[in-house]
N, C-alpha and C positions, 0 to 999 in steps of 0.2 A: 696330331700327333702329340703337339705340345702337352695337352691335356693327359693324354695316354701316358707320358714320361712322368707325370705328376703323380698319377694314380700309383706308380710303382713304389713311390715314398710315402703313401698313404698309412697312417696309424689307424687304430680300431675307432678313434674318435672322428678322423676325418672321413673314413668309410661310412661310419654311421650317420653323420651328417649330410653326406652326399646321398645315400640310399634314402633316408628320411624325406629329403627334398624331392626326390624321384618319385617315392611312393604318395607323397601329398599331392605333387602335381598329377599323378595318375588318377588318384580319387576325385580331384576337382575336374578333370577332363571326363570322366564319368558323368558329372553333373551337366558339364556343356553339352557333350553328346546327347544325352537324355533330352536336354531342351530342344536340341536339333531335331531329335528323332519324332518327338511329340509335335513339333512345328509342321514336319512333314505329314504325320498322320492326320492333324487337326484339319478341319476346313479352312480355306483362305480367310484372313481378317480375324481368326478367333481372338478374343480378348486375352486368354491366358498365356499367349506366347511371350508377351512383354514381361509379364509376372515370373514366367520361368527362367528368362534370362535374367532378372533382376534378383532372383534367388541364388544365381552364380556369383554375385559381387562379394558377399561375406567371405566364400573360399578363397576367391583370388585375393582380396585384401589380406587375408591370413596368410597364404604363403609369400606374398611379398613382404609382410612383416618379419616372417621367420627368415627369409633370405636377407633381409636387411640386418638382421641381429647376427646372422651367421658370418656375413661380410665383414662386420665391424669386429667380430671376435677373431678371425682368422689372423691377422697379422700379430696379435698379441700371443696368440696360442702356438703359433709356428714361426718364431722369430728367424730360425735357421732357414726357412724355405725363402722368407723375405729378403734375408741378408744374401742368399744365394743369387737371386733375382736381380737384386742391385749389384752385385758384382759382376753378373753378366750384361750390365749396362741398361737394365729396366729402371726407369724412374719411377716416382710416386703414382704419377697418374696412369702410367702404363700397369702399374701393379694393381691399380684399382680396377682397371679394364679386364686384367687377367682374372680377378676374383669374381667380378660380375659374369664373365664369361664361364668360368666353371659353374656357378650356380644356374645360369640360363641354360647350359648343357644338360645339367641334371633335370631341370623342367622338361626340357624338350625331350629327352630319352622317356620320361615318365607319360608324357603325353602320346609320344609315338606308341608306346606298348599298349595303351588304351584304345588308341585310334585301330590298332591291328586286331584286338580283341573285338571291338565294334564291327569291325569289316567283317571278321569271321563269322560272328553271330548273325548278320544280315545275310550270310549265305545260307538261307533255309535251314539253319541250325536252332534258333532261338524257337521256344514254344509260343504257343497263343498269348501267354501272359506277358512276355516281353515283346511282342510284336508291335504294339503302339509305341512302345518306349523306344524302339529301334527305327521305326518308320519303314517297317517292312512292306513290300509291295510298292512303294513308290520309289521313283529314280532318285538317287542322291547326287546333288550337286557337288563337282568334286572340289570346288573353291570353299563351299560352306564349312566343311570340318577343317580344312587347313586355316583358313581364317579365324575361326573360334579358337583352335588349339594354338595358334600362335600368339594369343594373349597371354599363354602360360610363361613361356620364356621371355617375353616381352616385359611381364608384370615383375617377374624374379630378377632378371639381368638389371632391369633400370633400377628397382629397389635397392639393389646389391651397389650398384655404381654409385647412387646418391647418398647410401648410407655412409661412408666413410668420406667426411668432408675435407675439402684441401687445407683448411686450418688445423687439422689433426696432424699428430706426429707419424709419419712411416719412415722405413728405411729410405735415406736419401733425402728427406725432407726436414728442413730447418725452422718450419713455423713453430712458434710457442704453443704450449698446451692451453687450452681453453681454462677459463675460471671454473672452480668447481662449487661455487657458493651461488646461492639463490637470492636474488635482489629483494628488497622490500616491495617493489612493483609487482613483481610476480607473486608474492604471497599475498599482497594485498588483493590482487585482481583474482586469485584462487578463492580468498575467503568470501569476497563480496559475490563471486558467481554461486558459491555454495548456499550462503545465507538467502540469496535472492530467490534460487530454485527452490529451496526448502519453504520459504515463506508462500511463493507462489502456489507451490501444491497443496500447502496446508489451506490456503485460502479457497483453493478449487474444491478440497475436500469438507468444507464448512457445511454445517446440517442443512443451511438454506439452499445449497447447491446440489442437493441429494437429486434433484429432477431436472438439472439442467441437461439439455439435448447432448448426446455423444455421437457426433456425426463423424469421427474418425475411426475407420476401421484397422485394426491392427493385424499385421500378418501371423501366419502360423496359428490360426483360430486362436488369437488371445484375446478375442472379443473387442469391445469398442471404447473410445475415451474421447475426451475433447482437447481442444488445442490448449487450454490452461494447463491441464493435467499433464499432457505430453511434453509442453513447453519447459514446465518448472521441473519436470523429472530430467529432461535432457541438459538443462543449463546447471542444475545441481550434479548431475554424473560428470559434467566437464569440470565443474570446479572442484570435485573431489578428486579428479584424476590429476588436475594440476596441482593439489594440495600434497598428494603423495610424497613429492621430493621434500619440500619444506619440512613436513612431518618427520621423513627418515632423518634429514639433517639435525633437526631441533632434538628429536630423541637421541642422537648420538651425542650432542653437545650436552643433554641433560645427564647421559650416563658418566660422562667425564666431568661433570661439575663437582665443585668441592675439593676434599681431599680422597679422590677415588683409589681402589684396590689396582694394582697391575691389570686384573683381568678387565675391571670395568674401564679403565684408562685405554686398553689396547680395544676392547669392543667398541666404545664411544669415538675414539679416532677412526678406526676402521669403517664404522657406519656413516660418519660424516663425510668421509672421503669418497664413499660408495655410494651417497645418496643421488648424485646427478646421473650416473649411467644406471643405477638401479630404479630410477623414477619411472621412466616411462614403461619398461616391462611390468614391472609391478603394478603399475596403474591399469594398465591393459588387461593383466591376469585379473585384478580385483572386479573390474567393470564386466569382463567376459563372464567370470564365474557367477556375479550377481545376476546377469542377465538370463544364464542358462538355469539356475536354480530357480529364479523368479518363474520362468516359463513353465519347468517341470512342475513346481507347485500349482499352477495354474492347470495344467494338462490333467493332473491325477486328482484335482479336487472334485468332490461329487457333484454331478450334473455336468461336468464339463464335456464338450463334444469330442475332445481327442483330437490328434493330429495324424498326419501321414509320416512316412519314413523320412521324407526329404528333411523336415525341419530337424529331426532328430539326429540324422547323420550329419547334417551341416553343422550342428552344435557340439557333436563331438570331434568333428575334424577342425572345427576353429579353437576349441577347447586345447585340442591336442597340439597345435601349432603354437598357441600362445604359451603353454607350459614348456614345449620344447626352446622357443625363444628365450624363456627366464633361466632355464638351465644353460644355455649357450652363453648367455649374459654373465652367470655366476661361474662357469668355467673360465671365461676371461678374466674376470677379476680374481680369481684363484690363481691364475697365471702370472699375473701382475704382481700379486702380493708375495709369490715365492721368494723373490729376493729379500725383501724386508723381514719374512720369517726366518730365513736362512742366517740372516745377521744377528735376529734375537736368539735363535739358537746357539750361535758361536758366542755370545755374550753371556750364556748361562740360563737362558730362559727354558723352561721345562716345556716337553710337548703337550703335558697335560694343562698348562697354563694357556697355550695358544689354542688348544681344542676347546677350553672354556670361553675363553674370550670369542671364538666362532660360533659356539652355540647360543651365547647371550646376544651376538650380533645377529643372528638368524632368527631368535625368539622375538627381538625388537621388530624386525622388519616384517615379520609374520603378524605381528600385533598390529602394525600399521595397515597392512592389506586387509586383514579381517575388519578392522575398524571402518576403513573406507568402503571396502565390499559388502558390509554388512548396511551400512547406512544406505548404500547405493539399491540394495535389495529390498530394504524396508519401503523406500521411496517407490520402488517398481511394483510392489505389492499394492502401496496404494493407488497406483497408477492403474492397476487391472480391476480393482474393486468396482 
């Protein structure tokens, strides 16, 4: 009943986030129940059963990631709701649990909707094409779908509960804000990982290694590779992801270097202050888009064997969750920037100046994502050659 009372005060953004979480959970539940249906239809001990369950991990991670970003954005976007809960006696830990429960409830409702559709289709409604996917003709163990679908609210709620750490400021909390700078150790590790991964893959792609055995099979019909290529690409991708934040902060300082114009100064200071909260979502976005584009390029290449609908559907779902997480983080930062923008307007700054600074800030952040994502994609293309 408490969450139903909260729904009465939902705005369009709140309702959209809640419905998007429920719809994403419903799609992930389709993948889980399909794996269950195929496991019921296949003979006992079929090797593809574990592979289908492993294919469900990326969507689960995607919905957990989106739930975490949405949970972190909610206190900043709805301070009046947080203040009301604080006035009612809810402390910071209880508020975090309420936010996690709200997202877990959305995941649970999406999973229940898919389960009802699954049970209806199993009632001799689905045709012969869907019969193997639903496990028709085989008794359904009651605990199996419940155990699988319980993963959705568990993943969403746990990620949301862990997303807002106790050291961050919430209504009723007196902990100081975290430092927004990237230390030299972080930058050095990121650069070393990137260079080490690039050199490892270049060594594995030397002309003398053209006939090295490729013993590792990649999923989604992406061919075969060897440990040096895969390890080099993975290390370089991790290094580029860790390097996204320092690049954002460094580019912000570069914009404000010297005697900048007011537009450059506002854009540079804003990008530097937003580097840490933007680094993780933009790094995940660049990595995801690079992997998806590299896979699509391999699938549509001449002579490629093609792939089924499952990898394409999962790529679309994961990309959608990552883009939604980035938009949620941008909305959070926009809310936090409103008091400063209002003060600048009162001091005489023109809206055109603020809009130009925002455009410059977005262009700089987009350039960083394009640079890291393009290098990840190029290394991935070398991995699949």
